[in-house]
LUMRORO-915908 format. One record per residue (C-alpha): residue number from 1; residue in one letter; chain; z negated, x, y negated. Coordinates in nm, 3 decimals, always signed. Each point is the difference from the previous one (the first is absolute). Last residue first. Example, Ala and Ser with C-alpha at 12.3 -4.5 7.8 and 13.67 -1.06 7.14 Angstrom:
2
2:S:A:-0.714:+1.367:+0.106
1:A:A:-0.066:-0.137:+0.344
END
This chain:
488
488:X:A:-3.277:-6.424:-1.732
487:X:A:+0.407:-0.142:+0.076
486:X:A:+0.136:+0.201:-0.246
485:X:A:-0.131:+0.278:+0.165
484:X:A:+0.272:-0.041:+0.289
483:X:A:+0.314:+0.010:-0.306
482:X:A:+0.233:-0.259:+0.079
481:X:A:+0.340:+0.041:+0.058
480:X:A:+0.301:+0.014:-0.232
479:X:A:+0.260:+0.037:+0.224
478:X:A:+0.111:+0.324:-0.091
477:X:A:-0.074:+0.195:+0.343
476:X:A:+0.123:+0.329:-0.102
475:X:A:+0.194:+0.260:+0.183
474:X:A:+0.305:+0.022:-0.236
473:X:A:-0.089:-0.114:-0.316
472:X:A:-0.363:+0.109:+0.035
471:X:A:+0.162:+0.342:+0.141
470:X:A:+0.256:+0.034:-0.315
469:X:A:-0.297:-0.048:-0.263
468:X:A:-0.205:+0.241:+0.169
467:X:A:+0.311:+0.260:+0.027
466:X:A:+0.145:-0.059:-0.374
465:X:A:-0.430:+0.059:-0.105
464:X:A:-0.027:+0.333:+0.224
463:X:A:+0.363:+0.119:-0.138
462:X:A:-0.113:-0.041:-0.350
461:X:A:-0.338:+0.153:+0.084
460:X:A:+0.147:+0.323:+0.138
459:X:A:+0.265:+0.016:-0.321
458:X:A:-0.285:-0.034:-0.224
457:X:A:-0.144:+0.309:+0.089
456:X:A:-0.426:+0.024:+0.019
455:X:A:+0.018:-0.281:+0.288
454:X:A:-0.193:-0.302:-0.068
453:X:A:+0.131:-0.175:+0.279
452:X:A:+0.102:+0.289:+0.198
451:X:A:-0.357:+0.068:+0.049
450:X:A:-0.174:+0.314:+0.030
449:X:A:-0.372:+0.115:-0.198
448:X:A:-0.206:-0.174:+0.286
447:X:A:+0.147:+0.205:+0.284
446:X:A:-0.249:-0.080:+0.264
445:X:A:-0.034:-0.372:-0.054
444:X:A:+0.289:-0.080:-0.249
443:X:A:+0.231:+0.165:+0.277
442:X:A:-0.178:-0.147:+0.304
441:X:A:+0.062:-0.354:-0.225
440:X:A:+0.333:+0.054:-0.112
439:X:A:+0.119:+0.087:+0.393
438:X:A:-0.180:-0.309:+0.183
437:X:A:+0.207:-0.234:-0.234
436:X:A:+0.311:+0.160:+0.031
435:X:A:-0.039:+0.037:+0.352
434:X:A:-0.124:-0.370:+0.039
433:X:A:+0.297:-0.134:-0.168
432:X:A:+0.296:+0.194:+0.156
431:X:A:-0.160:-0.055:+0.373
430:X:A:-0.022:-0.394:-0.097
429:X:A:+0.370:+0.009:-0.148
428:X:A:+0.098:+0.178:+0.326
427:X:A:-0.165:-0.239:+0.231
426:X:A:+0.156:-0.292:-0.210
425:X:A:+0.352:+0.156:+0.003
424:X:A:-0.020:+0.095:+0.364
423:X:A:-0.071:-0.388:+0.086
422:X:A:-0.390:+0.002:+0.114
421:X:A:-0.086:-0.236:+0.324
420:X:A:-0.347:-0.073:+0.011
419:X:A:-0.080:+0.052:+0.358
418:X:A:-0.160:-0.276:+0.269
417:X:A:-0.270:+0.018:+0.202
416:X:A:-0.237:+0.265:+0.237
415:X:A:-0.350:+0.023:-0.138
414:X:A:-0.169:+0.327:-0.063
413:X:A:-0.295:-0.079:+0.069
412:X:A:-0.147:+0.130:-0.352
411:X:A:+0.315:-0.184:-0.192
410:X:A:-0.029:-0.282:+0.204
409:X:A:-0.369:-0.050:-0.063
408:X:A:+0.046:+0.059:-0.401
407:X:A:+0.258:-0.253:-0.007
406:X:A:-0.270:-0.261:+0.212
405:X:A:-0.284:+0.084:-0.252
404:X:A:+0.212:-0.028:-0.279
403:X:A:+0.114:-0.361:+0.116
402:X:A:-0.380:-0.149:+0.085
401:X:A:-0.125:+0.134:-0.331
400:X:A:+0.286:-0.196:-0.144
399:X:A:+0.233:+0.028:-0.312
398:X:A:+0.107:+0.303:+0.050
397:X:A:+0.037:+0.281:-0.256
396:X:A:-0.339:+0.117:-0.049
395:X:A:-0.078:-0.002:+0.354
394:X:A:+0.309:+0.228:+0.036
393:X:A:-0.103:+0.216:-0.267
392:X:A:-0.306:+0.136:+0.127
391:X:A:+0.159:+0.177:+0.287
390:X:A:+0.240:+0.174:-0.248
389:X:A:-0.313:+0.090:-0.222
388:X:A:-0.128:+0.174:+0.350
387:X:A:+0.338:+0.147:+0.065
386:X:A:+0.050:+0.157:-0.324
385:X:A:-0.336:+0.151:+0.013
384:X:A:+0.086:+0.176:+0.318
383:X:A:+0.331:+0.098:-0.169
382:X:A:-0.167:+0.176:-0.271
381:X:A:-0.280:+0.164:+0.204
380:X:A:+0.268:+0.142:+0.239
379:X:A:+0.215:+0.118:-0.297
378:X:A:-0.355:+0.170:-0.147
377:X:A:-0.111:+0.133:+0.329
376:X:A:+0.347:+0.181:+0.037
375:X:A:+0.000:+0.080:-0.408
374:X:A:-0.311:+0.200:+0.058
373:X:A:-0.284:-0.067:-0.216
372:X:A:-0.152:-0.332:-0.017
371:X:A:-0.011:-0.250:-0.276
370:X:A:-0.279:-0.287:-0.037
369:X:A:-0.231:+0.132:+0.229
368:X:A:-0.137:-0.267:+0.269
367:X:A:-0.405:-0.018:-0.033
366:X:A:-0.032:-0.144:+0.341
365:X:A:-0.122:-0.334:-0.153
364:X:A:+0.215:+0.002:-0.302
363:X:A:+0.297:+0.018:+0.194
362:X:A:-0.130:-0.292:+0.230
361:X:A:-0.129:-0.181:-0.329
360:X:A:+0.350:-0.002:-0.120
359:X:A:+0.147:-0.098:+0.347
358:X:A:-0.228:-0.302:+0.002
357:X:A:+0.084:-0.113:-0.352
356:X:A:+0.357:+0.047:+0.039
355:X:A:-0.031:-0.212:+0.299
354:X:A:-0.205:-0.250:-0.150
353:X:A:+0.273:-0.047:-0.278
352:X:A:+0.242:-0.071:+0.279
351:X:A:-0.225:-0.238:+0.183
350:X:A:-0.048:-0.197:-0.336
349:X:A:+0.357:-0.028:-0.021
348:X:A:+0.088:-0.084:+0.368
347:X:A:-0.306:-0.296:-0.068
346:X:A:+0.219:-0.173:-0.300
345:X:A:-0.072:-0.095:-0.359
344:X:A:+0.174:+0.277:-0.182
343:X:A:+0.024:+0.332:-0.138
342:X:A:-0.313:-0.008:-0.131
341:X:A:-0.167:-0.054:+0.303
340:X:A:+0.062:+0.322:+0.155
339:X:A:-0.093:+0.164:-0.333
338:X:A:-0.327:-0.174:+0.048
337:X:A:-0.023:+0.131:+0.341
336:X:A:+0.092:+0.364:-0.127
335:X:A:-0.316:-0.025:-0.268
334:X:A:-0.200:-0.116:+0.290
333:X:A:+0.049:+0.255:+0.256
332:X:A:-0.023:+0.239:-0.258
331:X:A:-0.336:-0.138:-0.113
330:X:A:-0.120:+0.012:+0.385
329:X:A:+0.101:+0.372:+0.015
328:X:A:-0.149:+0.079:-0.286
327:X:A:-0.373:-0.178:+0.073
326:X:A:-0.001:+0.238:+0.329
325:X:A:+0.055:+0.312:-0.180
324:X:A:-0.296:-0.106:-0.260
323:X:A:-0.002:-0.179:-0.317
322:X:A:+0.164:+0.178:-0.225
321:X:A:+0.369:+0.001:+0.198
320:X:A:+0.173:-0.302:-0.187
319:X:A:-0.367:-0.206:-0.125
318:X:A:+0.190:-0.342:+0.048
317:X:A:+0.085:+0.000:-0.385
316:X:A:+0.170:+0.326:+0.077
315:X:A:+0.214:-0.164:+0.304
314:X:A:+0.096:-0.321:-0.184
313:X:A:+0.095:+0.035:-0.363
312:X:A:+0.101:+0.424:-0.054
311:X:A:+0.112:+0.020:+0.369
310:X:A:+0.183:-0.335:+0.003
309:X:A:+0.182:+0.055:-0.302
308:X:A:+0.091:+0.391:+0.069
307:X:A:+0.126:-0.115:+0.372
306:X:A:+0.196:-0.284:-0.212
305:X:A:+0.151:+0.226:-0.242
304:X:A:+0.111:+0.282:+0.246
303:X:A:+0.209:-0.232:+0.208
302:X:A:+0.017:+0.226:+0.276
301:X:A:-0.124:+0.362:-0.113
300:X:A:-0.363:+0.032:+0.019
299:X:A:+0.075:-0.221:+0.273
298:X:A:+0.136:+0.227:+0.235
297:X:A:-0.261:+0.276:-0.084
296:X:A:-0.270:-0.217:+0.164
295:X:A:+0.252:-0.077:+0.249
294:X:A:+0.059:+0.369:+0.059
293:X:A:+0.247:+0.259:+0.005
292:X:A:+0.215:-0.173:-0.267
291:X:A:+0.391:+0.022:+0.014
290:X:A:+0.073:-0.342:+0.034
289:X:A:-0.199:-0.064:-0.357
288:X:A:+0.231:+0.179:-0.212
287:X:A:-0.149:-0.072:-0.303
286:X:A:+0.019:-0.340:-0.079
285:X:A:-0.161:-0.251:-0.300
284:X:A:+0.102:+0.197:-0.282
283:X:A:-0.244:-0.129:-0.296
282:X:A:+0.221:-0.181:-0.249
281:X:A:+0.097:+0.197:-0.334
280:X:A:+0.154:-0.223:-0.250
279:X:A:+0.289:+0.084:-0.279
278:X:A:+0.219:-0.296:+0.089
277:X:A:+0.196:+0.204:+0.220
276:X:A:-0.293:+0.142:+0.163
275:X:A:-0.115:-0.349:+0.099
274:X:A:+0.355:-0.066:+0.157
273:X:A:-0.002:+0.316:+0.217
272:X:A:-0.367:-0.097:+0.118
271:X:A:+0.123:-0.360:+0.101
270:X:A:+0.284:+0.146:+0.182
269:X:A:-0.217:+0.294:+0.155
268:X:A:-0.216:-0.239:+0.103
267:X:A:+0.226:-0.238:+0.180
266:X:A:+0.130:+0.303:+0.153
265:X:A:-0.328:+0.087:+0.117
264:X:A:-0.063:-0.328:+0.166
263:X:A:+0.318:-0.052:+0.182
262:X:A:+0.075:+0.350:+0.075
261:X:A:-0.370:+0.030:+0.188
260:X:A:+0.024:-0.328:+0.124
259:X:A:+0.342:+0.064:+0.168
258:X:A:-0.089:+0.350:+0.129
257:X:A:-0.304:-0.176:+0.170
256:X:A:+0.226:-0.289:+0.138
255:X:A:+0.266:+0.240:+0.164
254:X:A:-0.300:+0.200:+0.133
253:X:A:-0.096:-0.372:+0.139
252:X:A:+0.316:-0.064:+0.127
251:X:A:+0.077:+0.345:+0.209
250:X:A:-0.352:-0.095:+0.161
249:X:A:+0.109:-0.312:+0.086
248:X:A:+0.350:+0.170:+0.124
247:X:A:-0.224:+0.217:+0.268
246:X:A:-0.209:-0.310:+0.082
245:X:A:+0.351:-0.144:+0.101
244:X:A:+0.117:-0.321:-0.225
243:X:A:-0.032:-0.336:+0.146
242:X:A:-0.358:-0.049:-0.074
241:X:A:+0.038:+0.118:-0.417
240:X:A:+0.229:-0.282:-0.062
239:X:A:-0.022:-0.005:-0.395
238:X:A:-0.176:+0.312:-0.017
237:X:A:+0.284:+0.189:+0.162
236:X:A:+0.304:-0.134:-0.200
235:X:A:-0.226:-0.027:-0.319
234:X:A:-0.074:+0.380:+0.030
233:X:A:+0.387:+0.097:+0.074
232:X:A:+0.122:-0.159:-0.300
231:X:A:-0.311:+0.099:-0.202
230:X:A:+0.047:+0.376:+0.028
229:X:A:+0.330:-0.045:-0.196
228:X:A:-0.240:-0.215:-0.269
227:X:A:-0.192:+0.273:-0.066
226:X:A:+0.201:+0.297:-0.018
225:X:A:+0.344:-0.094:-0.151
224:X:A:-0.130:-0.313:-0.219
223:X:A:-0.333:+0.045:-0.070
222:X:A:-0.002:+0.406:-0.018
221:X:A:+0.299:+0.016:-0.175
220:X:A:-0.118:-0.241:-0.262
219:X:A:-0.324:+0.205:-0.051
218:X:A:+0.222:+0.322:-0.028
217:X:A:+0.227:-0.144:-0.258
216:X:A:-0.329:-0.196:-0.222
215:X:A:-0.173:+0.335:+0.055
214:X:A:+0.312:+0.168:-0.170
213:X:A:+0.030:-0.275:-0.265
212:X:A:-0.351:+0.036:-0.075
211:X:A:-0.016:+0.337:-0.091
210:X:A:+0.351:-0.005:-0.198
209:X:A:-0.168:-0.246:-0.218
208:X:A:-0.315:+0.215:-0.050
207:X:A:+0.196:+0.283:-0.086
206:X:A:+0.182:-0.164:-0.263
205:X:A:-0.348:-0.161:-0.146
204:X:A:+0.024:-0.244:-0.242
203:X:A:-0.360:-0.014:-0.157
202:X:A:-0.276:-0.195:+0.186
201:X:A:-0.292:-0.062:-0.246
200:X:A:-0.316:-0.044:+0.147
199:X:A:-0.193:-0.332:+0.071
198:X:A:+0.194:-0.044:+0.373
197:X:A:-0.059:+0.362:+0.074
196:X:A:-0.335:-0.029:-0.037
195:X:A:-0.031:-0.332:+0.176
194:X:A:+0.147:+0.171:+0.283
193:X:A:-0.170:+0.257:+0.152
192:X:A:-0.390:-0.106:-0.106
191:X:A:+0.102:-0.329:+0.133
190:X:A:+0.091:+0.082:+0.327
189:X:A:+0.318:-0.058:+0.131
188:X:A:+0.093:-0.153:+0.348
187:X:A:+0.319:+0.122:+0.085
186:X:A:+0.124:-0.277:+0.066
185:X:A:+0.195:-0.258:+0.182
184:X:A:+0.092:-0.255:-0.190
183:X:A:-0.172:+0.036:-0.363
182:X:A:+0.113:+0.387:+0.001
181:X:A:+0.332:+0.008:-0.225
180:X:A:-0.109:-0.291:-0.148
179:X:A:-0.300:+0.050:-0.223
178:X:A:-0.201:-0.254:+0.105
177:X:A:-0.391:+0.086:-0.019
176:X:A:+0.041:+0.301:-0.255
175:X:A:+0.272:-0.236:-0.200
174:X:A:-0.280:-0.266:-0.025
173:X:A:-0.238:+0.246:-0.121
172:X:A:+0.205:+0.110:-0.277
171:X:A:+0.003:-0.373:-0.117
170:X:A:-0.363:-0.058:+0.022
169:X:A:-0.073:+0.317:-0.225
168:X:A:-0.374:+0.099:+0.022
167:X:A:+0.037:+0.154:+0.322
166:X:A:-0.367:+0.050:+0.137
165:X:A:-0.116:+0.355:-0.029
164:X:A:+0.021:+0.230:+0.329
163:X:A:-0.206:+0.105:+0.293
162:X:A:-0.328:-0.218:-0.143
161:X:A:-0.047:-0.085:+0.364
160:X:A:+0.096:-0.411:-0.101
159:X:A:+0.340:+0.151:-0.221
158:X:A:+0.110:+0.169:+0.348
157:X:A:-0.112:-0.280:+0.173
156:X:A:+0.228:-0.215:-0.183
155:X:A:+0.300:+0.217:+0.025
154:X:A:-0.025:+0.027:+0.376
153:X:A:+0.022:-0.354:+0.019
152:X:A:+0.328:-0.041:-0.264
151:X:A:+0.123:+0.253:+0.239
150:X:A:-0.070:-0.177:+0.344
149:X:A:+0.092:-0.319:-0.094
148:X:A:+0.352:+0.174:-0.159
147:X:A:+0.085:+0.140:+0.361
146:X:A:-0.158:-0.280:+0.216
145:X:A:+0.190:-0.261:-0.204
144:X:A:+0.333:+0.191:+0.017
143:X:A:+0.198:-0.343:-0.029
142:X:A:-0.188:-0.271:+0.089
141:X:A:-0.007:-0.110:+0.358
140:X:A:+0.164:-0.318:+0.113
139:X:A:-0.213:-0.267:-0.020
138:X:A:-0.019:-0.194:+0.347
137:X:A:-0.322:-0.081:+0.042
136:X:A:-0.159:-0.134:+0.292
135:X:A:-0.166:-0.333:-0.030
134:X:A:-0.372:-0.036:+0.215
133:X:A:-0.061:-0.133:+0.379
132:X:A:-0.375:-0.014:+0.126
131:X:A:-0.051:-0.057:+0.372
130:X:A:-0.326:+0.091:+0.081
129:X:A:-0.086:+0.208:+0.349
128:X:A:-0.107:+0.324:-0.121
127:X:A:+0.295:+0.206:+0.128
126:X:A:+0.222:-0.263:-0.194
125:X:A:-0.207:+0.071:-0.327
124:X:A:+0.027:+0.380:+0.019
123:X:A:+0.382:-0.026:+0.077
122:X:A:+0.035:-0.242:-0.296
121:X:A:-0.184:+0.242:-0.196
120:X:A:+0.212:+0.299:+0.074
119:X:A:+0.299:-0.206:-0.033
118:X:A:-0.124:-0.089:-0.384
117:X:A:-0.052:+0.348:-0.054
116:X:A:+0.340:+0.115:+0.090
115:X:A:+0.123:-0.329:-0.205
114:X:A:-0.178:+0.103:-0.300
113:X:A:+0.022:+0.368:+0.022
112:X:A:+0.326:+0.098:-0.247
111:X:A:-0.023:-0.303:-0.276
110:X:A:-0.302:-0.098:+0.020
109:X:A:-0.207:+0.329:+0.028
108:X:A:+0.247:+0.167:-0.261
107:X:A:-0.099:-0.297:-0.230
106:X:A:-0.371:+0.081:+0.035
105:X:A:+0.013:+0.333:-0.022
104:X:A:-0.032:+0.019:-0.404
103:X:A:-0.259:-0.266:-0.001
102:X:A:-0.195:+0.164:+0.319
101:X:A:-0.015:+0.318:-0.230
100:X:A:-0.102:-0.173:-0.316
99:X:A:-0.271:-0.159:+0.157
98:X:A:-0.106:+0.299:+0.170
97:X:A:+0.028:+0.179:-0.310
96:X:A:-0.189:-0.261:-0.201
95:X:A:-0.291:+0.007:+0.244
94:X:A:-0.025:+0.408:-0.033
93:X:A:-0.031:-0.055:-0.390
92:X:A:-0.280:-0.280:+0.019
91:X:A:-0.212:+0.265:+0.274
90:X:A:+0.082:+0.268:-0.244
89:X:A:-0.154:-0.231:-0.290
88:X:A:-0.296:-0.098:+0.151
87:X:A:-0.065:+0.347:+0.131
86:X:A:-0.011:+0.105:-0.377
85:X:A:+0.268:+0.230:-0.182
84:X:A:-0.147:+0.347:-0.012
83:X:A:+0.347:+0.110:+0.159
82:X:A:+0.220:-0.121:-0.282
81:X:A:+0.326:+0.069:+0.047
80:X:A:+0.182:+0.262:-0.216
79:X:A:+0.318:-0.086:-0.205
78:X:A:-0.078:-0.339:-0.054
77:X:A:-0.129:-0.258:+0.256
76:X:A:+0.306:-0.187:+0.103
75:X:A:-0.079:-0.203:+0.288
74:X:A:+0.100:-0.337:-0.208
73:X:A:+0.293:+0.190:-0.120
72:X:A:+0.134:+0.074:+0.328
71:X:A:-0.097:-0.363:+0.150
70:X:A:+0.210:-0.139:-0.228
69:X:A:+0.281:+0.245:+0.057
68:X:A:-0.016:-0.097:+0.349
67:X:A:-0.015:-0.386:-0.045
66:X:A:+0.323:+0.056:-0.233
65:X:A:+0.163:+0.198:+0.237
64:X:A:-0.053:-0.265:+0.312
63:X:A:+0.114:-0.271:-0.218
62:X:A:+0.311:+0.169:-0.124
61:X:A:+0.095:+0.111:+0.347
60:X:A:-0.108:-0.357:+0.104
59:X:A:+0.281:-0.141:-0.279
58:X:A:+0.277:+0.155:+0.152
57:X:A:-0.030:-0.136:+0.345
56:X:A:+0.220:-0.282:-0.009
55:X:A:+0.281:+0.241:-0.198
54:X:A:+0.009:+0.218:+0.316
53:X:A:+0.269:+0.269:-0.033
52:X:A:+0.158:-0.071:-0.284
51:X:A:-0.343:-0.049:-0.147
50:X:A:-0.092:+0.334:+0.126
49:X:A:+0.235:+0.144:-0.148
48:X:A:-0.043:-0.207:-0.339
47:X:A:-0.340:+0.107:-0.019
46:X:A:+0.097:+0.332:+0.014
45:X:A:+0.261:-0.005:-0.257
44:X:A:-0.253:-0.198:-0.245
43:X:A:-0.223:+0.295:+0.024
42:X:A:+0.272:+0.288:-0.024
41:X:A:+0.121:-0.132:-0.308
40:X:A:-0.370:-0.076:-0.134
39:X:A:-0.103:+0.351:+0.098
38:X:A:+0.338:+0.162:-0.179
37:X:A:-0.070:-0.218:-0.351
36:X:A:-0.379:+0.118:+0.042
35:X:A:+0.078:+0.387:+0.041
34:X:A:+0.278:-0.040:-0.266
33:X:A:-0.235:-0.137:-0.247
32:X:A:-0.250:+0.250:+0.092
31:X:A:+0.215:+0.335:+0.003
30:X:A:+0.157:-0.072:-0.399
29:X:A:+0.295:-0.204:-0.139
28:X:A:+0.261:+0.268:+0.072
27:X:A:-0.051:-0.082:+0.358
26:X:A:+0.021:-0.367:-0.015
25:X:A:+0.414:-0.011:+0.078
24:X:A:-0.021:+0.317:+0.231
23:X:A:-0.262:-0.217:+0.245
22:X:A:+0.191:-0.347:-0.010
21:X:A:+0.312:+0.202:+0.088
20:X:A:-0.176:+0.170:+0.287
19:X:A:-0.150:-0.307:+0.100
18:X:A:+0.323:-0.187:-0.014
17:X:A:+0.196:+0.246:+0.199
16:X:A:-0.262:+0.052:+0.246
15:X:A:-0.003:-0.361:+0.051
14:X:A:+0.367:+0.020:+0.036
13:X:A:+0.013:+0.237:+0.234
12:X:A:-0.262:-0.185:+0.208
11:X:A:+0.177:-0.300:+0.013
10:X:A:+0.347:+0.106:+0.206
9:X:A:-0.199:+0.205:+0.242
8:X:A:-0.225:-0.275:+0.043
7:X:A:+0.214:-0.286:+0.109
6:X:A:+0.172:+0.211:+0.256
5:X:A:-0.320:+0.057:+0.147
4:X:A:-0.176:+0.288:+0.109
3:X:A:-0.250:-0.006:-0.247
2:X:A:-0.116:-0.351:+0.103
1:X:A:-0.011:-0.281:-0.269
END
């Protein structure tokens, strides 16, 4: 059930009503009972949400949850790890964490990478003159498998390295892994952030409800009006790039850069908004990434939960920047190679990740300052960063490496070709959507205290809400289209 679907808009008020009614009914009897009832209800809703989308894989979600819960209990050593443990015990624990990681990522490897690895193996055997055949997998990828796998795996690592205690309550841990607002496309929550919120009472809060509704409304605008409006042009150009001129190929790439931001940021805001109405505070996944002055800064603002996960569980364990500049470049490159592989089993994703690793290594090598002084230089840096990120998005969007290179060739050679026909209405809607988002982003970046949607005057807020709803109904693409990151 997609957040932008009519079914969701009908179901979520019922879910919230039942949730609030249950909390209100239990609240006079004590916080512990209220919390247990609320968590049990949320756990049932979360598994019902997953079952509604993919009933066949609900057992897989439960099995991975049980596996990581048991490994967490196995690795838990109390409040302090025993640093004086014998070497044999340390080697045993090292072997167990390796086994745990392999078992946890095995379903991810099978569902997302089996056919990719099979094709590479077949090509290798063919080059060696060996005729070998193996059946291809026709299984669909489970909903959100990359997200809930990384979330559960992060928990196991945190317990293993004594950053947190293992969770004793299995029901609470089930809710941590399967929490329905974030299971499909994140954000990826860390155990020390989400589990304490699950365990503590969450009384009804009108400020949380209204804040969540605002996030939900703006997220819906980003998806239906901004992202899906850009997607129309992007899909036309990327679907037949050979026929369009270099200029319109470039315009198509810009539209896709805007689309993927609005699509993913919109989903994240809707997930955060729904969670906020339930009394939870999830990590803000985006902080105006296209206003970054470097690619390194871009990754501190884009998909923040994944960036944090990669930093904590890949980059730092590899050595981070503690083993010299040369090694830090290698670690950075490997980290973003993992990011590319995480997104999908395709050479284009690997190239996309490698490009971001290369861009950041170059910035570190030349010691590019984070934010330059002077508006002109800052504006120039923002434009250059956006163009570099846009360049890499072409590889991300294309199904084949040859297509990405072919489209880039048309762009850089200013190849002649067809133009995209824009109607006046379509051009008007695109312009209004871009200006609305751009003005809001710039205002929040350089005037953080000013916001129409959170304005201190009720009249201004109400007019803003009505304008957004009117824009969604008038300009939005209301076809319940899938979110891009649901595929990952």
